[in-house]
C-alpha positions as CSV (number, residue, x, y, z in Angstrom):
1,M,5.4,55.7,63.7
2,S,3.8,58.9,63.9
3,T,-0.1,58.9,63.9
4,S,-0.1,62.6,62.1
5,A,-0.6,63.3,59.0
6,P,2.8,65.6,57.6
7,L,1.7,68.4,55.7
8,P,2.8,68.6,52.1
9,A,5.6,69.9,51.0
10,E,3.8,72.2,48.4
11,P,1.1,74.5,49.3
12,T,-2.2,73.6,48.3
13,A,-4.6,75.8,46.2
14,A,-6.1,76.7,49.2
15,R,-3.3,77.2,51.5
16,T,-2.2,80.0,48.6
17,V,-5.5,81.8,48.1
18,A,-5.2,81.8,52.3
19,A,-1.7,83.1,52.3
20,R,-2.3,85.7,49.6
21,T,-5.5,87.2,51.5
22,G,-3.6,86.8,54.7
23,G,-5.8,83.8,56.6
24,T,-6.2,80.5,56.8
25,V,-8.1,78.5,55.2
26,T,-11.1,78.4,57.3
27,D,-11.1,82.7,56.4
28,R,-11.6,81.5,53.0
29,L,-14.5,79.2,53.6
30,V,-16.1,81.7,56.1
31,E,-15.3,84.8,52.9
32,A,-16.5,81.7,50.8
33,N,-20.2,81.3,52.9
34,R,-20.3,85.4,52.9
35,Q,-20.3,85.2,48.8
36,Y,-23.2,82.5,49.2
37,A,-25.4,83.6,51.5
38,A,-25.3,87.4,50.0
39,G,-27.5,85.2,46.8
40,F,-29.1,83.1,49.3
41,H,-33.2,82.4,49.2
42,D,-34.5,80.4,51.5
43,P,-36.1,77.4,49.4
44,G,-38.4,77.1,52.4
45,M,-37.6,73.4,52.4
46,D,-38.3,71.0,55.1
47,A,-35.9,68.8,56.9
48,R,-37.3,65.9,55.6
49,P,-35.8,64.5,52.6
50,V,-37.8,64.4,49.2
51,L,-36.9,60.9,48.4
52,H,-37.2,59.8,52.2
53,V,-33.6,58.1,51.3
54,A,-30.2,58.3,53.6
55,V,-27.2,57.6,52.2
56,V,-24.3,56.5,54.4
57,A,-20.6,57.1,52.6
58,C,-17.2,57.3,53.4
59,M,-16.0,61.0,54.0
60,D,-13.2,60.8,51.3
61,A,-13.2,63.9,49.1
62,R,-12.7,62.4,46.0
63,L,-17.0,61.0,46.5
64,D,-19.2,64.3,45.2
65,L,-22.4,62.0,46.1
66,H,-24.7,64.7,45.2
67,D,-23.8,64.7,41.7
68,A,-22.6,60.8,41.2
69,L,-26.3,59.8,42.7
70,G,-28.2,62.7,40.5
71,L,-29.5,64.5,44.0
72,E,-30.8,67.9,43.9
73,L,-30.6,69.6,47.3
74,G,-33.8,68.4,49.7
75,D,-33.4,64.8,48.4
76,C,-31.3,63.0,51.4
77,H,-30.0,62.7,54.5
78,T,-26.3,62.1,53.5
79,I,-24.1,60.6,56.7
80,R,-20.0,60.3,56.3
81,N,-17.5,59.0,58.2
82,A,-14.3,57.5,57.7
83,G,-14.3,54.7,55.8
84,G,-18.7,54.7,55.5
85,V,-18.7,52.5,58.2
86,V,-22.0,51.7,60.5
87,T,-20.8,52.9,63.5
88,D,-23.5,53.4,66.4
89,D,-23.6,57.1,65.6
90,V,-24.5,56.3,62.1
91,I,-27.3,54.0,63.5
92,R,-28.3,56.9,66.0
93,S,-28.1,59.5,63.0
94,L,-30.1,56.4,60.7
95,T,-32.8,56.0,63.6
96,I,-33.5,59.5,63.9
97,S,-33.7,60.0,60.1
98,Q,-36.0,57.1,59.5
99,R,-38.3,57.4,63.1
100,A,-38.4,61.5,63.2
101,L,-37.6,62.7,59.7
102,G,-39.3,59.6,57.5
103,T,-36.6,58.4,55.5
104,R,-37.1,54.6,54.1
105,S,-34.5,53.5,52.5
106,V,-31.0,53.1,53.6
107,I,-28.0,53.1,50.6
108,L,-24.1,52.5,51.7
109,I,-21.7,53.6,49.2
110,H,-17.9,52.5,50.2
111,H,-15.2,53.3,47.4
112,T,-12.3,51.4,45.9
113,N,-8.5,52.6,46.9
114,C,-10.1,53.6,50.7
115,G,-7.5,54.9,53.6
116,L,-8.7,52.3,55.8
117,E,-7.3,49.8,53.4
118,S,-4.0,50.7,54.9
119,L,-4.8,50.7,58.8
120,T,-5.2,48.0,61.1
121,E,-6.3,48.6,64.6
122,D,-2.6,49.5,65.8
123,F,-3.3,53.0,64.5
124,R,-5.5,53.3,68.1
125,H,-2.1,51.7,70.3
126,E,-0.4,54.0,67.9
127,L,-2.3,56.8,69.2
128,E,-2.4,55.9,72.6
129,D,1.7,55.7,72.8
130,E,1.7,59.5,71.4
131,V,-1.1,60.9,73.1
132,G,-1.4,58.5,76.8
133,Q,-5.3,57.4,76.2
134,R,-6.8,55.2,74.0
135,P,-9.5,56.4,71.8
136,S,-13.1,54.6,72.6
137,W,-14.1,53.7,69.2
138,A,-12.4,51.4,66.3
139,V,-10.5,52.2,63.4
140,E,-12.6,49.5,61.5
141,A,-9.7,49.3,59.4
142,F,-10.7,46.5,56.2
143,R,-9.0,44.5,53.9
144,D,-11.8,43.9,51.6
145,V,-14.3,46.6,50.2
146,D,-17.3,44.4,49.2
147,Q,-17.1,42.4,52.8
148,D,-17.2,45.6,55.0
149,V,-20.1,46.7,52.8
150,R,-21.8,43.5,53.4
151,Q,-21.1,43.9,57.1
152,S,-22.5,47.2,56.9
153,M,-26.0,46.1,55.2
154,Q,-26.2,43.5,58.0
155,R,-25.6,46.1,60.6
156,V,-28.8,48.1,59.2
157,R,-30.6,45.2,58.7
158,T,-30.0,44.0,62.2
159,S,-31.0,47.0,64.1
160,P,-33.5,47.4,66.7
161,F,-33.7,50.6,66.3
162,L,-34.2,50.8,62.7
163,P,-38.0,50.3,61.7
164,H,-37.5,49.9,58.0
165,T,-34.8,48.0,56.7
166,D,-36.3,46.2,53.8
167,D,-34.6,48.6,51.7
168,V,-30.9,48.4,52.2
169,R,-28.6,48.0,49.5
170,G,-25.0,48.9,49.5
171,F,-22.5,49.9,46.6
172,V,-18.6,50.3,45.9
173,F,-18.0,53.5,43.9
174,E,-15.2,53.0,41.9
175,V,-13.0,56.2,42.0
176,A,-11.2,56.1,38.4
177,T,-14.6,55.3,36.5
178,G,-17.1,57.3,38.8
179,L,-19.6,54.1,38.6
180,L,-20.8,52.2,41.3
181,R,-21.2,48.9,41.7
182,E,-23.9,47.1,43.7
183,I,-22.2,44.3,46.8
184,D,-24.9,41.4,46.9
185,P,-25.5,41.2,50.6
186,V,-25.5,37.4,50.8
187,K,-21.6,35.8,49.5
């Protein structure tokens, strides 16, 4: 089994635009940034989030966190990775967010139909076979999204580096409805 994702058979819209313009998807994004910057005005914001909250969520492209949570630019720190897993690097980011930039609350958001539900730690072994080196990180695959949210909440609440762990809440985003379902930390 190859650990590389197959390319789509049909060109995506971004690839079609890139092909028409003779560039890559990255070229299209850089051009979009030029257009954005042409009308950009520095909002004069501080790096400290206005709502004093950090949101940890999955990187899944279906989650538009700002719209889903009614957030504006500057409201929160957003930390995303595969699965929304609370890894050492997430703890690092939350620690900086709390200790240096004033956040007090943490919201964890996993979602239904997550790609990590279909992987196992065998993925690391397959990578090792393919590239000759085992990754230093864990896949953090899971079968029960609710339990994984509970585990993530526990990791945040027990971190010795985080001084503000009394307002840590976890949710599952239902991709079919857009609704958040809160997870009870104790089951």
